C-alpha positions as CSV (number, residue, x, y, z in Angstrom):
1,M,-35.4,48.2,22.0
2,S,-32.4,50.9,20.5
3,K,-30.8,50.5,17.7
4,T,-27.0,49.2,19.6
5,K,-29.2,46.7,21.7
6,R,-30.4,45.4,18.3
7,A,-27.2,45.4,16.8
8,R,-25.1,43.9,19.4
9,G,-27.9,41.4,19.6
10,K,-27.3,40.7,15.7
11,R,-23.6,40.5,15.9
12,G,-24.2,38.0,19.1
13,S,-25.9,36.2,16.8
14,V,-23.9,36.1,13.6
15,L,-20.5,35.6,16.0
16,I,-22.9,32.2,17.3
17,E,-23.1,31.1,13.7
18,S,-19.3,31.6,13.0
19,V,-18.8,29.2,15.8
20,M,-21.3,26.8,15.5
21,A,-20.0,26.3,11.6
22,A,-16.1,26.2,12.7
23,S,-16.9,24.1,15.0
24,V,-18.2,21.3,12.8
25,M,-15.8,22.3,9.3
26,V,-12.7,22.4,11.2
27,P,-13.2,18.6,12.8
28,L,-13.9,17.8,9.0
29,T,-11.0,19.1,7.3
30,V,-8.7,18.0,9.5
31,V,-10.2,13.8,8.7
32,I,-10.9,15.0,5.0
33,I,-6.6,16.0,5.0
34,L,-5.7,12.6,6.8
35,V,-7.7,10.2,4.5
36,A,-5.9,11.8,1.6
37,L,-2.4,11.8,3.1
38,E,-3.2,7.7,3.6
39,A,-5.0,7.3,0.2
40,S,-1.2,9.5,-0.9
41,H,0.6,6.8,1.1
42,A,-1.3,3.6,-0.2
43,F,-1.3,4.8,-3.2
44,F,3.4,5.5,-3.1
45,I,2.4,1.1,-1.3
46,A,0.5,0.2,-4.4
47,G,3.7,1.4,-6.5
48,G,6.5,0.1,-4.6
49,M,4.3,-3.9,-4.5
50,T,4.2,-3.7,-8.4
51,Q,8.2,-2.6,-8.8
52,A,8.8,-5.3,-6.9
53,S,6.3,-8.0,-8.3
54,V,8.1,-7.1,-11.8
55,L,11.6,-7.6,-10.4
56,T,10.4,-10.6,-9.2
57,C,8.8,-12.1,-12.7
58,R,12.0,-10.8,-14.5
59,A,14.4,-12.8,-12.1
60,L,12.1,-16.0,-12.0
61,A,12.0,-15.3,-15.7
62,S,15.5,-15.0,-16.5
63,A,16.3,-18.2,-13.9
64,Y,13.8,-20.1,-16.1
65,R,15.6,-19.6,-19.4
66,T,18.8,-21.5,-17.8
67,N,17.3,-24.2,-15.2
68,R,13.6,-25.1,-15.8
69,E,13.7,-26.5,-12.9
70,I,13.9,-23.3,-11.2
71,V,9.4,-24.1,-11.0
72,T,9.6,-26.7,-8.1
73,D,13.2,-25.6,-6.4
74,T,11.5,-23.2,-3.7
75,L,15.3,-23.4,-2.6
76,A,16.6,-21.4,-5.5
77,Q,13.2,-19.0,-5.4
78,Q,13.6,-17.7,-1.8
79,Q,17.6,-16.9,-3.5
80,I,15.9,-15.0,-6.2
81,F,13.7,-13.7,-2.7
82,S,16.6,-12.3,-0.9
83,N,18.0,-10.2,-3.4
84,I,14.1,-8.1,-3.9
85,R,14.5,-5.3,-1.9
86,L,13.0,-1.7,-1.4
87,P,13.5,0.0,1.6
88,N,10.1,1.1,3.6
89,L,8.0,-1.6,1.5
90,V,10.0,-5.0,1.0
91,H,12.1,-6.6,3.8
92,S,11.1,-10.4,4.1
93,N,10.9,-13.4,1.8
94,S,7.3,-13.8,2.8
95,Q,6.1,-10.7,1.0
96,F,6.0,-13.3,-2.2
97,E,4.1,-15.2,-3.2
98,I,4.2,-16.6,-6.7
99,A,0.5,-17.0,-7.5
100,S,1.5,-19.5,-10.9
101,W,3.0,-21.1,-13.9
102,N,1.5,-21.3,-16.0
103,L,3.8,-24.1,-18.3
104,A,0.6,-25.7,-20.7
105,Q,-0.5,-23.4,-22.8
106,A,1.2,-20.6,-24.9
107,P,2.7,-17.8,-23.6
108,K,4.1,-19.2,-20.7
109,T,4.2,-16.9,-17.8
110,V,5.0,-16.9,-14.5
111,T,2.7,-14.3,-12.0
112,V,3.7,-13.1,-9.0
113,R,2.0,-11.5,-5.9
114,V,4.4,-9.2,-3.7
115,T,2.1,-7.9,-0.6
116,Y,2.4,-5.4,1.9
117,I,2.8,-6.7,5.9
118,S,3.3,-4.2,8.5
119,G,5.8,-5.1,10.7
120,V,7.4,-8.1,8.7
121,G,11.5,-8.1,7.2
122,T,14.5,-6.8,9.7
123,P,14.3,-4.3,10.0
124,P,10.3,-3.7,10.2
125,L,8.2,-2.6,8.0
126,P,6.3,0.7,9.5
127,T,2.8,0.5,10.8
128,F,0.2,0.6,7.4
129,P,-2.1,3.3,8.2
130,S,-0.1,5.0,10.7
131,T,-2.9,6.9,11.9
132,G,-4.1,3.6,13.5
133,T,-6.4,5.2,16.3
134,L,-9.5,2.5,15.5
135,N,-6.1,-0.3,14.9
136,L,-6.9,-1.2,11.9
137,G,-3.6,-2.2,10.6
138,S,-3.5,-5.6,10.3
139,L,-6.7,-5.4,8.6
140,F,-5.2,-4.0,5.6
141,R,-2.9,-5.8,3.1
142,V,-1.6,-3.9,-0.2
143,S,-0.2,-6.4,-2.9
144,Q,0.2,-6.6,-6.2
145,T,0.4,-9.1,-8.8
146,I,1.7,-9.5,-11.8
147,T,1.8,-11.9,-14.7
148,Y,5.1,-11.9,-16.8
149,R,5.8,-13.8,-20.3
150,L,8.4,-16.7,-19.9
151,H,11.0,-16.3,-23.2
152,E,12.8,-19.6,-23.8
């Protein structure tokens, strides 16, 4: 076998190895990028849920200062929820839940949970995760719970 035929064979095998490596690395890199994008989107949503929880707790604490009946007055609570909206994050009162009013022990507190629910509200919230090729969006819930001290 001549030198040129051996060199061509080596180059051919190097080319095949490169193509094989690329066929594994390119899809893997794409998947890693998509996962990173979805994780950053989840982090953004969690920050918004935290902000909405804090705003809700503050509003409830402020209402409690002037009206102790806010604890049982669901209409007044719903009105407070209606005032808190964050674009593409909080669009509906159904996203809010008062987890607890702790009035028996000092310090008195209120605990609120806000949950991102895809498709609720007007306009409907965007689907999360957005690359839902497996239709897992309905299984994901991003929520934040905040406990806030009530001042009398």
